[in-house]
C-alpha positions as CSV (number, residue, x, y, z in Angstrom):
1,M,-0.1,0.2,-0.1
2,S,1.2,3.5,-0.9
3,D,1.1,6.8,1.2
4,R,-0.1,10.1,-0.3
5,V,0.1,13.6,1.4
6,V,-0.5,16.7,-0.1
7,I,2.1,19.4,0.7
8,A,0.9,22.2,2.8
9,A,3.9,24.8,2.2
10,P,6.7,24.9,-0.4
11,G,10.1,24.3,0.4
12,P,12.7,21.3,-0.3
13,L,11.2,17.7,-0.5
14,L,12.8,15.8,2.4
15,P,11.6,18.3,5.0
16,A,8.1,18.6,4.0
17,L,7.8,14.9,4.3
18,V,9.1,15.0,7.5
19,A,6.7,17.4,8.4
20,A,3.8,15.7,6.7
21,L,4.5,12.1,7.9
22,P,5.9,12.5,11.4
23,S,5.4,8.9,12.1
24,W,8.1,8.1,9.4
25,S,11.6,8.4,10.4
26,R,14.3,10.7,7.9
27,N,16.1,7.7,7.3
28,T,13.3,5.6,5.9
29,L,12.0,8.6,3.9
30,R,15.7,8.8,2.5
31,E,16.0,5.0,1.5
32,R,12.5,5.3,-0.2
33,L,14.1,8.5,-2.1
34,R,16.9,6.6,-3.2
35,L,15.2,3.4,-4.4
36,G,13.3,5.6,-6.4
37,C,9.7,4.6,-4.7
38,I,8.8,8.3,-4.1
39,E,7.0,10.3,-6.9
40,V,6.1,14.0,-6.6
41,D,2.8,14.8,-8.8
42,G,3.2,11.5,-10.7
43,E,7.2,11.9,-11.2
44,V,9.9,10.2,-9.7
45,A,11.6,12.5,-7.3
46,R,15.6,12.4,-7.5
47,R,16.7,14.7,-4.7
48,H,16.0,15.3,-1.3
49,D,16.2,19.1,-1.6
50,Q,14.0,18.7,-4.7
51,P,11.9,21.9,-4.6
52,V,8.0,21.4,-4.0
53,A,5.1,23.5,-4.4
54,A,2.4,24.1,-2.0
55,G,-0.6,21.3,-3.0
56,A,2.2,19.2,-4.8
57,V,0.6,15.5,-4.1
58,V,3.8,13.1,-3.0
59,T,3.2,9.3,-3.3
60,I,5.5,7.4,-1.2
61,R,5.4,3.7,-2.9
62,P,6.6,0.6,-0.9
63,A,10.2,-0.3,-0.8
64,A,9.4,-3.5,-3.3
65,A,7.9,-1.3,-5.8
66,G,11.3,-0.6,-7.4
67,R,14.5,1.5,-8.3
68,R,14.2,4.3,-10.2
69,P,15.2,3.8,-14.0
70,D,18.8,5.7,-13.4
71,A,19.5,4.0,-10.2
72,P,22.6,1.6,-10.1
73,A,21.7,-1.8,-10.2
74,G,21.3,-3.9,-7.3
75,L,20.0,-6.5,-5.2
76,P,16.4,-6.6,-5.3
77,I,14.8,-5.0,-2.2
78,L,11.4,-6.7,-0.9
79,F,11.5,-4.7,2.5
80,V,13.3,-2.1,4.1
81,D,13.2,0.3,7.2
82,D,15.5,1.5,9.8
83,D,15.5,-1.9,11.4
84,L,15.6,-4.2,8.5
85,C,16.1,-5.1,5.0
86,A,14.8,-8.2,3.1
87,I,16.2,-9.0,-0.2
88,D,15.3,-11.7,-3.2
89,K,18.7,-13.2,-3.4
90,P,19.9,-14.6,-6.3
91,A,21.0,-18.5,-6.7
92,G,24.9,-18.8,-6.6
93,L,25.6,-15.9,-4.2
94,L,26.7,-16.4,-0.6
95,S,24.6,-14.8,2.0
96,V,27.7,-14.1,4.2
97,G,31.2,-14.5,3.8
98,S,33.3,-17.8,3.7
99,D,37.0,-18.4,3.9
100,D,37.3,-18.6,0.2
101,E,34.8,-15.4,-0.6
102,R,34.2,-12.7,1.4
103,E,33.5,-9.7,-1.0
104,R,30.9,-11.0,-3.3
105,T,28.2,-12.1,-0.8
106,A,24.7,-10.9,-0.1
107,L,26.1,-9.3,2.7
108,A,28.6,-7.3,1.6
109,L,27.0,-6.1,-1.4
110,L,23.8,-5.0,0.4
111,R,25.9,-2.9,2.5
112,A,27.4,-1.3,0.0
113,Q,24.1,-0.9,-1.8
114,L,22.8,0.7,1.4
115,G,25.5,3.1,1.7
116,G,27.1,1.4,4.4
117,G,26.3,0.9,8.2
118,E,25.8,-1.9,10.2
119,L,24.3,-5.0,8.9
120,W,23.7,-8.6,10.3
121,P,22.0,-11.4,8.5
122,A,19.0,-12.6,10.7
123,H,19.7,-16.2,8.8
124,R,21.1,-17.5,5.9
125,L,20.3,-19.7,2.6
126,D,22.5,-21.9,0.9
127,R,24.5,-20.5,-1.8
128,E,22.2,-22.5,-4.4
129,T,19.1,-21.4,-3.0
130,S,17.2,-17.9,-4.1
131,G,14.9,-16.0,-2.6
132,V,13.8,-13.9,0.6
133,L,16.9,-13.5,2.7
134,L,16.2,-11.1,5.7
135,F,19.2,-8.5,7.3
136,A,19.2,-6.7,10.5
137,R,20.3,-3.1,10.4
138,T,20.8,-3.2,14.3
139,R,22.2,-5.5,16.5
140,A,19.1,-5.3,18.6
141,A,16.7,-6.0,15.8
142,K,19.1,-9.0,14.9
143,D,18.8,-10.3,18.5
144,A,15.1,-9.6,18.6
145,V,14.2,-11.4,15.2
146,Q,16.0,-14.3,16.1
147,A,14.8,-14.4,19.2
148,G,11.0,-14.5,17.8
149,W,12.4,-16.7,14.8
150,P,10.2,-20.3,15.9
151,A,7.2,-18.0,15.0
152,A,8.4,-17.0,11.5
153,A,6.5,-18.9,8.5
154,K,8.7,-19.7,5.7
155,V,7.3,-20.7,2.4
156,Y,9.6,-22.4,-0.5
157,A,8.8,-23.4,-4.2
158,A,11.0,-26.7,-5.1
159,V,11.0,-28.6,-8.3
160,V,11.8,-32.3,-7.5
161,A,12.5,-35.3,-9.7
162,G,9.4,-37.6,-9.8
163,A,6.4,-37.0,-7.5
164,P,6.0,-37.6,-3.6
165,R,3.9,-40.1,-2.1
166,P,1.6,-39.3,-0.8
167,P,1.3,-36.2,-2.6
168,D,0.8,-34.1,0.3
169,G,2.1,-34.6,3.8
170,V,4.3,-34.1,6.4
171,V,7.7,-35.1,6.9
172,D,8.6,-35.6,10.8
173,Q,12.0,-37.0,10.7
174,P,15.2,-35.8,12.8
175,L,18.1,-34.6,11.0
176,W,22.1,-35.0,11.8
177,E,25.1,-34.1,10.1
178,D,28.1,-36.3,9.5
179,R,31.9,-36.1,9.5
180,N,31.4,-34.8,5.7
181,L,29.1,-32.3,6.7
182,F,26.1,-34.3,4.7
183,V,23.0,-33.9,6.5
184,R,21.5,-37.3,7.2
185,V,17.8,-38.5,8.0
186,G,17.1,-40.8,10.9
187,A,17.4,-41.4,14.6
188,H,21.5,-40.4,16.0
189,A,22.5,-39.1,18.9
190,D,23.2,-36.0,17.4
191,A,20.2,-35.6,15.7
192,K,17.7,-32.8,16.1
193,P,13.7,-32.5,15.4
194,A,12.8,-31.3,12.1
195,V,9.5,-31.1,10.3
196,T,8.7,-30.1,6.6
197,R,5.5,-29.9,5.0
198,Y,4.7,-30.1,1.1
199,R,1.8,-29.8,-1.3
200,P,2.2,-30.4,-5.0
201,L,1.2,-27.2,-7.4
202,A,1.9,-28.9,-10.6
203,R,3.4,-31.8,-12.5
204,G,4.8,-32.3,-16.1
205,G,8.3,-33.5,-17.6
206,G,8.7,-36.3,-14.9
207,C,9.0,-33.6,-12.1
208,A,6.7,-32.1,-9.3
209,L,6.4,-28.3,-8.3
210,L,5.5,-28.2,-4.3
211,E,5.1,-25.5,-2.1
212,V,7.0,-26.4,0.8
213,R,6.4,-25.0,4.5
214,L,8.9,-25.1,7.4
215,D,8.4,-26.1,11.2
216,T,12.0,-26.1,12.1
217,G,14.7,-24.2,9.9
218,R,17.5,-27.1,10.4
219,K,20.5,-26.9,7.6
220,H,19.7,-28.6,4.3
221,Q,16.5,-29.8,5.8
222,I,14.1,-29.4,2.8
223,R,17.0,-30.9,0.5
224,A,17.3,-33.8,3.1
225,H,14.0,-34.4,4.0
226,L,12.8,-34.5,-0.1
227,A,15.7,-36.9,-1.1
228,W,14.5,-39.1,1.7
229,L,11.3,-39.2,0.3
230,G,12.5,-40.4,-3.1
231,C,12.1,-37.5,-4.6
232,P,15.4,-35.0,-4.6
233,I,15.4,-31.6,-5.6
234,V,16.3,-31.2,-9.5
235,G,20.1,-29.6,-9.5
236,D,20.6,-31.1,-6.3
237,A,24.2,-32.3,-6.7
238,R,24.4,-32.9,-3.0
239,Y,21.6,-35.1,-2.6
240,G,20.2,-36.2,-5.7
241,V,21.7,-35.1,-9.4
242,R,23.3,-32.5,-11.1
243,G,21.5,-29.6,-13.0
244,P,22.0,-25.9,-14.4
245,R,21.0,-25.1,-10.9
246,L,19.2,-26.0,-7.7
247,M,15.6,-25.8,-8.0
248,L,14.9,-24.3,-4.4
249,H,13.5,-21.2,-3.7
250,A,12.3,-19.0,-0.6
251,E,9.3,-17.3,-1.8
252,E,7.9,-16.2,1.6
253,L,9.0,-14.9,5.0
254,A,6.4,-13.6,7.5
255,F,8.0,-12.4,10.7
256,D,7.1,-10.4,13.6
257,H,8.7,-6.7,13.6
258,P,10.9,-6.1,16.5
259,A,10.0,-2.5,16.6
260,D,6.1,-2.7,17.0
261,G,5.4,-6.4,16.6
262,R,3.3,-5.8,13.3
263,R,3.6,-9.2,10.9
264,V,5.6,-8.2,8.1
265,V,5.6,-10.6,5.0
266,A,8.5,-10.3,2.3
267,R,7.5,-12.4,-1.0
268,A,9.8,-13.1,-4.0
269,P,7.8,-15.0,-6.6
270,A,10.0,-18.1,-8.1
271,P,11.8,-17.6,-11.3
272,A,9.5,-18.7,-14.2
273,V,11.9,-21.7,-15.1
274,F,10.1,-23.5,-12.0
275,A,7.2,-23.5,-13.8
276,L,8.8,-24.2,-17.3
277,A,10.3,-27.1,-15.8
278,V,6.8,-28.8,-15.2
279,R,5.0,-27.8,-18.3
280,P,2.9,-30.5,-20.0
281,G,4.5,-32.1,-22.4
282,R,8.2,-30.8,-21.9
């Protein structure tokens, strides 16, 4: 939903918005301006000191509304405010740095895109997994989000080889990690409870497109559970067979905002290749 205000007195854009929207922080307004989400009389605003006339209509669109055409390319931002930033992470990009890669990571790229400052991962996605990834812009926000993580709702899209039996259901099987960092299913002294729910969305070409929901958030949980069912994720070289990409995408993340408890839902639709993979007659 967009906010719309009518400027009461002429002057620079940002001070006029701060006066008209006392519940908004100056930093949030600056961020929306930088993302190209603020329009004055239907035209995208380009500067915080842009003159605005009395009676001008200013529209502030959600951060997901996009980036102005002349802005540099960057990670797609789904939600941003003073506390948090959610992005649509592309497949092949690390969430955070590793011993082998420290610069080209979602954390490093987003920090530069936001102009520097504090930034912490609230959770992580595998390098091969695309979709919604949440970062905190203050340590307090990170701690609060992670403390409330059990109440977060996580929805994924997955293309699997074959089809699960039963077609929809729940996998309630513990997971544990062996000395080779391979996640295994079943009873073990180190095993932790893990629950994965799935339902079919489409079938075709010997594959199935599933909606997957997590009750828990263990490492490689979806990949290991679906492989255990006998229908590994397409492109999963670790638990199934190689392919152009891992066909797993974090479509939706819903969580309680640490500042006021409101429910925030960040969505990133699965890439078109997911639907194409199960196209009839493929």
